[in-house]
C-alpha positions, -999 to +999 in steps of 0.1 A: +000+000+001+014+034-010+003+065+009+009+102+001+020+128+026+020+164+025+045+179+001+038+148-022+062+125-004+052+088-006+058+059+018+054+024+014+034+006+043+038-032+044+017-056+059+046-078+066+066-052+087+062-059+124+047-034+148+075-020+171+074-031+205+052-014+230+063+004+263+046-004+295+030+030+293+014+021+260+002-011+269-013+004+302-031+029+283-044+000+257-056-019+287-070+008+306-048+002+337-016+018+351+021+011+347+023+002+384-004-024+380+016-041+352+046-040+372+025-060+399+013-084+373+048-093+360+060-095+399+034-122+403+039-140+372+005-129+357-005-106+329+006-104+293+038-119+282+067-094+279+102-092+270+132-080+292+157-062+269+185-053+291+166-034+318+139-024+296+103-040+297+088-042+263+056-060+251+048-074+216+016-061+205+004-096+190+013-112+222-007-088+242-038-091+217-037-128+219-035-127+258-064-104+259-083-128+235-074-157+256-086-140+287-120-130+274-150-144+294-181-151+274-214-153+294-233-185+290 
């Protein structure tokens, strides 16, 4: 897919290109919670899967959305 930006510049968006890893702040906003709550979930071994890159915590968007789907409760 090609998109035009102001000034006529074009960029190519690829469906194959992975989304960048998310910060705890981005995930907290997405889930409607706090960064501190995510930290508690990591400490207890609960919550969405995360990656520890050096001292930085990052989340893979695909893993977070899969975790949300796996934790969806449907009423009978």
